[in-house]
N, C-alpha and C positions, 0 to 999 in steps of 0.2 A: 567738435563737429556736431551739427544739428542733423537729426534724422526725422523723417516723417514716418509715422506708423499709421497706415491706412486700414480701417476696420471694415471689412466686407461681410455681409450677412445675406441670407435669404430674407428679404424684408418682411415677408409674411410671418416668419417665425417670431420676429421681434414685435411686430404690431399686434400679434395675437396673444402676447404675454398678458396675464392678468396684472393688475396693479401690484398685488402682493409678489408675484413672480418677478416683475420688473424691479421693484424695490429691493428684492433679495439679490438680483443680479447686480444692481448698482452698488449695494453694500459690499459685495465681493470685489467689484472693480475698484471701489474707493479704498479698499485695503491696499491694493497695488498702487493706486494713485498716491496715497499717503506716504508709502515707502519711497516712491520715485520723487515726490516733493521733498521729503526729508533728505534725500541724496542729492538734491538740487539738479535733478535731471528732467523733471516734467515741466514743459512749457505749456502753450495753449493746447487745449483739447476741447472737442465739441462732439455732441451727437447731432447729426444733421437732420433736417426736416424730411418729410415724406418725399420720395422720388416722384410721386404724382404731381407735386408742386414744383419740380425742378424744370429748368429749361436748359437747352444747349445752344451755344452760339457757334455757328459753323459758317465760314465764308461770309460773315456779316449778317447772316440770317438767324433769327431766334426760332428755335424748334422746341415744341413741347417735349418734356421728359429728358431723362439722362441717356436713354438709348444704350444701355449696357448690353453687351453681347452675351451675357450669362444670366443665370437666375439670381446671382448674387449682385448686390448693389453696394456702393460705397455709402455707409451710414454714419461714419464718424472718423475722426482722426486725432492723433496726438503729435506734438512736436517734442522730441526728447533731445537733450544735450548730453551726449555720451562721448567718451574718449575714443571708442572704437565701434565698428559695426557689430562686433561680437557682443558688446555690452548692450547695444540697442536691440539685438536679436533676443538676448536674455530677458530684457524687459518685455518685449512683445510676447515671448513664451509665457511669462507670468500672467499677462493679460489674458492670453488664450486659455490658460489653465483654469481660470475662473469664468470664462465666457466661451464654452466649448463650441457653440454654433458659429463663432466668428472665424474669419480668415484674416490674418494680419499681414500686410505687406510693409516691408521696411525699405525706405529709400533715403539716401543722403540728400540733404538740402544745401546747395551752395547758396548761402545767404546773399541776397542782393540788396544793397542800400543805395539809393540814388546818389550819384556823385562819387561813389566808392567803387573801385575796380572789383570784379568778381574774384572770389578767393580761388586760389589754386588748390585743386583736390588731387590727391594721389590716385592713380588708376589702381583699382582693386583687381 
């Protein structure tokens, strides 16, 4: 089963990190990334660009900004291939252990491939 791990932060905390602080954070995160890669669980992952450059499409209209209802914004994501939700949660806890200002949300991803029926997912 694929799981999305969404990384939320107070954007200002991340943008105000010095280069040295950011490199240290990324070194710690790469330790977790390397383990998840070795376990063949880590799929695509990305640090998203600034929310100031984001747009939202709503009812066919393009609106400036992500318009999050909180101070935290979605700043990155991971796609993990885990056997269970508990395994995905454990991976997200490892990420959060080295990135204390982050809030991680774990969601199952029903994979959609054009021409292929949606997979059946058990209700949790």
